[in-house]
N, C-alpha and C positions, 0 to 999 in steps of 0.2 A: 198595196197594203192599206187596209182601212185606217189604221192608226196614223199612217203618213198623211192621209187626206184630212183627218181631223186636225192634225198638227198644223198643216198648211192653212186650214180655215182659221184656226185660232191665232196663228202668227200674224196674219194680215188683217186684224180687226181694225175698224175705223178709229182714227184719232179721237181722243176724248173719252173713249170707253176704257174702263179699267181692264188691264191685262194682268193676269196672274201667271207668273213664271216659276217653274220648278226645275231644278237641275241637280245633277249627280256628279260627284267626283270621288276619288279614292285617295285617302290620306295614307302616307307610309306609316304602317302600324307602330314602328319604333319611334316615330316622331309625334305621335298623337298628343302626348303631354305638352310638348312645346307648342303644338298647333293650338291647343285649348288655351294655353297661357297667353299666346299672342292675341287671341280673340277676346280675352277678358279685358284687354287694354288696347283696343284699336286706336290708332292715332286720331286725335280730334280732326285733323285736316282730311283724313281719309273718310271719316264719318260724314264730314261736310261735303266732300266730293260726291259721295253716293247720294246724299240728299239733293245736292245741286243738280245732279243728273236726272232727277225725277223718280228715283226708286224709293219706295216706302214699304213699311211692314216687312222688312227684310229679316229673315231668320236663317240660321244654320243649325242642322241637326246631325249629330255624329254618333254612329254605332260603334260598338266595341272593336269591330274588325277594321275600322277605318272608313267605312262607307259614310260619305258626307252627302246630305241632301240639303239643298238651299231653296229658299222660297222668297219671292218679293212680288210687289205689285207696282205697276207703273201705268201711265197713260199712253206712252209710246215707247216700246222696248227698243226699237231701232235707234231712236233719238237718244235714249238713255245710254245705250251702248256706245254710240258715237261720241257722246259727251265724255264718258269715262275713258274711251280710247285716246281722246285728245288732251285729257287732263294729266299734267305731270305728277300730281299727287298720287294718282292711280298707278302710274308706271313704277314709281318707287316702291309702293306697297306690294304690288304684284311681283316685282323682281325679287323681293325678299321672301315672298310666300311660295315661290315656284318650287323650292326644294322639298316641300311637304307633300307633293302629289305624285302618284304613281302614273306612269305612261301618259304624260301630258306634254304635248308639243305647244310651246308658247305660253301665254298667260292663262291662268285659271279662269278669269272672267270671260275669256274668249273661247276656250277649248272645252268648257264643261258640256257634258251631254245633257240636252234638254229632255224633260219628260213631258208626255202628252197628258193634259188634264182630260179625264173621262167622266168626272162627276163633280158637281158643286151644288151643295144644298140650297144656297140662296138663289142661284139661277133657276133651279127646278121649282122651288116654291113660288118664285115670281110668275110662273106660268099659270098659277091657279088663283082664283079669287080668294080673298081673305075669308076664312071661316072661323067660327068660334066652336070650341069643343066643350 
């Protein structure tokens, strides 16, 4: 499958190059208000754990039916994931958040479905010399 090849190419980008990661989860519809409330006041130690792991520009987007899309950037996604896996601050947060997700085995940060990036404006513009309009 073509998307699978693109995904593999992006996943193994060289260290030091910004990697953009987008993922999808499904929040239990009847728990959406509680999910939103928890994310309006994420624990300061959890925020720091995410930052310490090397993730930045992290956002979550939630649709009315519970579809959750997450996005973040990092220089090394495998290293960031390993750092979060080993961090006890992450384990406590993820244990409390697990009840919010539909059909998820394990922690949300480990079991989320990754989406393949197929377009990025800046990457494509960088292929062309700067022009004035």
